[in-house]
C-alpha positions in Angstrom: -53.5 9.9 -42.3 -52.6 8.7 -45.8 -54.1 5.8 -47.8 -51.2 3.4 -48.3 -50.6 0.0 -49.8 -48.4 -1.5 -47.1 -46.6 -4.8 -46.6 -47.9 -6.4 -43.4 -46.5 -9.9 -43.6 -44.0 -12.0 -45.5 -43.1 -15.7 -45.9 -40.9 -17.9 -47.9 -39.8 -21.5 -48.6 -36.3 -22.4 -49.3 -36.3 -26.0 -50.7 -34.2 -28.5 -48.6 -32.3 -30.2 -51.5 -28.9 -28.5 -52.0 -27.3 -29.0 -55.4 -23.7 -27.8 -55.5 -21.9 -27.0 -58.7 -19.9 -30.3 -58.6 -23.1 -32.1 -59.1 -22.8 -31.1 -62.8 -19.3 -32.6 -63.3 -20.8 -35.7 -64.9 -23.3 -34.0 -67.2 -23.1 -34.4 -70.9 -23.1 -30.8 -71.9 -23.9 -30.0 -75.6 -24.0 -26.8 -77.6 -27.1 -25.6 -79.5 -25.9 -27.7 -82.5 -25.8 -30.9 -80.4 -22.0 -31.0 -80.2 -19.9 -31.4 -77.1 -17.8 -28.5 -75.9 -14.1 -28.4 -76.3 -13.5 -27.7 -72.6 -14.1 -30.3 -69.9 -16.9 -29.8 -67.4 -14.7 -28.6 -64.6 -13.5 -25.7 -66.7 -17.1 -24.9 -67.8 -18.3 -24.9 -64.2 -15.4 -22.8 -63.0 -16.1 -20.2 -65.6 -19.9 -20.4 -64.9 -19.3 -19.7 -61.2 -17.0 -16.8 -61.9 -19.6 -15.1 -64.1 -22.8 -15.8 -62.2 -21.4 -16.2 -58.6 -23.7 -19.3 -58.3 -22.0 -22.0 -56.1 -25.2 -23.9 -55.3 -28.9 -23.9 -55.8 -32.0 -25.5 -54.3 -34.4 -28.0 -55.8 -37.8 -29.3 -54.6 -38.1 -32.7 -53.1 -39.4 -35.4 -55.5 -42.8 -35.5 -53.8 -43.4 -31.7 -54.1 -44.7 -29.4 -56.8 -44.6 -25.7 -57.1 -48.0 -25.1 -55.7 -47.1 -27.0 -52.5 -44.3 -24.6 -51.6 -46.4 -21.6 -52.8 -49.1 -22.5 -50.4 -46.6 -22.8 -47.5 -45.0 -19.4 -48.3 -48.5 -17.8 -48.5 -49.5 -19.5 -45.1 -46.4 -18.1 -43.5 -47.1 -14.6 -44.8 -50.7 -14.7 -43.7 -49.7 -15.9 -40.2 -47.1 -13.1 -40.1 -49.8 -10.6 -40.9 -52.1 -12.0 -38.3 -55.0 -12.3 -40.9 -58.0 -14.5 -41.0 -57.5 -16.0 -44.5 -61.3 -15.6 -45.2 -60.8 -11.8 -45.2 -58.4 -11.8 -48.2 -59.7 -10.2 -51.3 -56.9 -11.2 -53.8 -54.7 -14.2 -54.0 -52.2 -13.6 -56.9 -49.5 -16.1 -57.9 -46.7 -15.2 -60.1 -45.4 -18.4 -61.8 -44.4 -19.7 -65.2 -44.7 -23.4 -65.7 -47.6 -24.6 -63.5 -47.1 -27.8 -61.5 -44.7 -30.4 -62.9 -44.6 -33.8 -61.2 -41.1 -35.1 -60.8 -39.9 -37.4 -63.6 -42.4 -35.9 -66.1 -42.3 -32.8 -68.3 -46.1 -32.1 -68.2 -46.8 -28.5 -67.3 -50.1 -28.5 -65.5 -51.7 -25.1 -65.6 -55.3 -25.9 -65.0 -56.7 -25.1 -62.5 -54.5 -22.1 -61.9 -51.7 -22.3 -59.3 -53.5 -19.6 -57.4 -56.7 -21.7 -57.2 -54.7 -24.6 -56.0 -53.0 -22.5 -53.3 -56.4 -21.1 -52.2 -57.7 -24.7 -51.9 -54.7 -25.8 -49.9 -55.1 -22.8 -47.6 -58.7 -23.9 -46.9 -60.2 -20.5 -47.9 -63.9 -20.9 -48.6 -64.8 -17.3 -49.3 -65.7 -17.0 -53.0 -64.9 -13.3 -52.9 -61.2 -14.2 -52.4 -60.3 -13.9 -56.1 -57.4 -16.1 -57.1 -55.5 -15.9 -60.4 -52.0 -16.4 -61.9 -49.6 -13.9 -63.5 -47.4 -15.2 -66.3 -44.7 -12.6 -66.8 -41.4 -14.5 -66.6 -39.2 -13.7 -63.6 -41.0 -10.3 -63.1 -44.2 -12.1 -62.2 -44.2 -11.4 -58.5 -43.6 -7.7 -59.0 -46.3 -7.6 -61.7 -48.6 -9.2 -59.2 -47.8 -6.5 -56.6 -48.6 -3.8 -59.2 -51.9 -5.5 -60.0 -52.9 -5.7 -56.4 -52.0 -2.0 -55.9 -54.2 -1.1 -58.9 -57.1 -3.0 -57.4 -56.5 -1.1 -54.1 -56.3 2.3 -55.8 -59.6 1.6 -57.6 -61.3 0.7 -54.3 -61.9 -2.9 -55.4 -59.9 -4.7 -52.7 -58.2 -4.0 -49.4 -56.2 -7.2 -48.7 -54.0 -9.2 -51.1 -51.5 -12.1 -50.9 -49.0 -12.0 -53.7 -47.0 -15.3 -54.1 -44.1 -16.1 -56.4 -43.4 -19.8 -56.9 -41.5 -21.8 -59.5 -39.7 -25.1 -60.0 -37.4 -24.3 -62.8 -35.4 -27.5 -62.1 -38.3 -29.4 -63.7 -38.1 -27.5 -67.0 -34.4 -27.6 -67.8 -32.5 -29.5 -70.6 -30.0 -31.8 -68.9 -27.6 -31.2 -71.9 -27.7 -27.4 -71.6 -25.1 -25.8 -69.4 -27.6 -23.0 -68.7 -29.4 -25.5 -66.5 -26.9 -24.6 -63.7 -28.5 -21.1 -63.3 -32.0 -22.3 -62.5 -33.5 -23.2 -59.1 -36.8 -23.7 -57.2 -38.4 -21.7 -54.4 -41.4 -19.7 -53.2 -41.9 -16.3 -51.5 -45.0 -14.3 -50.5 -46.1 -11.0 -49.0 -49.4 -9.7 -47.7 -50.4 -6.2 -48.8 -53.1 -4.1 -47.2 -54.7 -0.8 -48.2 -54.9 1.1 -45.0 -55.1 4.5 -43.4 -51.6 4.9 -42.1 -49.6 7.5 -40.3 -46.5 5.5 -41.0 -44.7 5.2 -44.4 -46.6 5.7 -47.6 -46.2 2.1 -48.9 -46.0 1.9 -52.7 -45.3 5.3 -54.0 -44.2 4.7 -57.6 -44.0 2.1 -60.3 -42.9 1.4 -63.9 -43.5 -1.5 -66.3 -42.3 -2.2 -69.8 -42.5 -5.1 -72.4 -40.1 -5.3 -75.3 -41.1 -7.6 -78.1 -39.8 -6.2 -81.4 -36.7 -8.4 -81.3 -36.7 -9.4 -77.7 -39.8 -11.6 -77.3 -38.0 -14.9 -77.7 -34.8 -14.2 -75.8 -36.3 -16.7 -73.4 -38.5 -19.4 -74.8 -39.3 -23.1 -74.7 -37.4 -25.3 -77.2 -36.3 -29.0 -77.6 -33.3 -30.5 -75.9 -29.8 -29.8 -77.5 -29.5 -33.6 -77.8 -31.1 -34.5 -81.1 -31.6 -38.1 -80.0 -34.2 -36.9 -77.4 -37.8 -36.1 -78.0 -37.8 -33.0 -80.2 -41.4 -32.2 -79.4 -40.6 -31.6 -75.8 -40.3 -28.0 -74.7 -37.6 -27.0 -72.2 -36.5 -23.6 -71.0 -33.9 -22.0 -73.3 -32.3 -18.5 -73.2 -30.0 -16.3 -75.2 -27.7 -15.3 -72.4 -25.6 -12.7 -74.2 -28.7 -11.0 -75.7 -30.4 -11.0 -72.2 -27.3 -9.5 -70.6 -27.0 -6.7 -73.2 -30.7 -6.0 -73.0 -30.8 -5.8 -69.3 -27.9 -3.5 -68.8 -29.3 -1.2 -71.6 -32.9 -1.0 -70.4 -33.3 -2.0 -66.7 -31.5 1.0 -65.1 -33.7 3.4 -67.0 -36.9 1.5 -66.0 -35.7 1.6 -62.4 -35.2 5.4 -62.7 -38.7 5.7 -64.2 -40.1 4.1 -61.1 -38.1 6.5 -58.9 -39.2 9.5 -61.0 -42.8 8.3 -60.7 -42.4 8.3 -57.0 -40.6 11.6 -56.9 -37.7 10.0 -55.2 -33.9 10.5 -55.8 -31.7 7.4 -55.8 -29.6 8.9 -53.0 -32.6 8.4 -50.7 -33.0 4.6 -51.5 -31.9 2.4 -48.6 -32.2 -1.0 -50.3 -32.6 -2.4 -53.8 -34.3 -5.8 -54.1 -33.5 -7.0 -57.6 -34.3 -10.3 -59.3 -31.1 -12.3 -59.5 -30.1 -14.5 -62.5 -26.5 -13.5 -62.7 -24.4 -11.6 -60.2 -22.3 -9.9 -62.9 -25.5 -8.7 -64.6 -27.0 -7.4 -61.4 -23.9 -5.5 -60.5 -23.7 -4.0 -64.0 -27.3 -2.9 -63.8 -26.7 -1.4 -60.3 -23.6 0.5 -61.5 -25.4 1.9 -64.5 -28.4 3.0 -62.4 -26.1 4.9 -60.1 -24.2 6.4 -63.1 -27.5 7.9 -64.3 -27.5 10.0 -61.1 -23.7 10.7 -61.3 -23.1 8.6 -58.3 -20.8 5.7 -57.4 -22.5 2.7 -55.7 -21.6 0.6 -52.7 -23.7 -2.2 -54.0 -22.7 -4.6 -51.2 -24.4 -2.2 -48.8 -27.5 -1.4 -50.8 -28.3 -4.6 -52.7 -28.7 -7.9 -50.8 -27.7 -10.9 -52.9 -28.8 -14.6 -52.5 -27.8 -16.0 -56.0 -24.6 -17.5 -54.7 -26.4 -20.1 -52.7 -30.0 -20.1 -54.0 -29.5 -19.8 -57.8 -32.1 -18.2 -59.9 -35.5 -19.1 -58.5 -37.4 -16.8 -60.9 -40.5 -15.2 -59.3 -39.5 -16.4 -55.8 -36.2 -14.4 -55.7 -37.4 -11.0 -54.7 -40.1 -12.0 -52.1 -37.7 -14.5 -50.6 -35.0 -11.9 -50.2 -37.5 -9.5 -48.7 -38.6 -12.1 -46.1 -35.0 -12.9 -45.2 -34.0 -9.3 -44.7 -37.1 -8.4 -42.6 -36.9 -11.5 -40.4 -33.2 -12.4 -40.3 -31.3 -9.2 -41.1 -29.9 -11.3 -43.9 -26.2 -10.8 -44.4 -26.3 -7.7 -42.3 -29.1 -6.0 -44.3 -32.0 -4.5 -42.4 -34.8 -2.1 -43.1 -36.5 0.4 -40.7 -39.4 2.8 -40.6 -39.0 5.6 -43.2 -36.6 3.7 -45.4 -37.1 3.9 -49.2 -36.9 0.5 -51.0 -36.6 -0.1 -54.8 -37.8 -3.4 -56.2 -37.0 -4.5 -59.8 -37.0 -7.5 -62.1 -36.4 -8.4 -65.7 -37.3 -11.6 -67.6 -39.1 -13.5 -70.3 -41.3 -11.3 -72.5 -39.0 -9.3 -72.4 -40.6 -7.7 -69.3 -39.1 -5.1 -66.9 -40.9 -3.8 -63.9 -40.1 -1.9 -60.7 -41.8 -0.3 -57.7 -40.8 2.1 -55.0 -41.9 1.5 -51.4 -41.7 3.7 -48.3 -41.5 1.6 -45.1 
């Protein structure tokens, strides 16, 4: 039997509030100089949807914060695994802005979201170590890699890795990029076990680019100069991020496959963070080009951005949960399948891991 880091349970929360693109028709969009755009909002929104494929997104209810849905996703994953919560060694939460109460901009990071989730789960075991990972959208995958490192060192056997964010609470209402962002939570239970099944995590890669790229995503004031300029809201340099991702993400994904000793032709599904459908497809095409292959991305890469938007760290675990439990949009996985997980985001961080079911 092999020692394997295996996924034994998944869970997710898709917020109830649906926000379609036409909800932005009345917004007062401004450019970075505080000036209105020449085109009306219907034209801006039509172009936005054509590029990103986003037609709607989900927001938290006003009485919820990020840790609330993170705890529910974790609970669902734990129940799916059939675990006693007191037997968990690690509770890792990938997140970016802490809890933000609706109607405020205060980012509450202390105690950690992981500590809040542990408290909400009612876990009393002090040896269940809870901590957050701040790595932009790659935070959930980074948490998985950390859990695997703990397992490999013999320091833990069970981990719950959660991704939860409420990006709708951090956007500038005058920035058209606000239409990309969404809320959500996903979680998975990982266990180090003797297994005669698949080998679990078999390869990884991680990179951080900061020479020019560190501030492609950052917190800045509103584009409206009449608003509080000490307030910090999520801002991104979309063109720079697009160019960065298509240049570097395919090679990082290949590095994970190389580390696993796996050829791309053997990969059944790719679970990729989704911020822009055009970007994801460009990355996928370039990855396959590295192997001299043409991709049928619709077959290999499940997509949720068109109705869920960019929910940051929640995207990948939510997709995984839907595919496992619902055969989401015809996608399914089976024993022996090779899966590739990847993400890119603020940092600029890129990471990936390869998993054998």
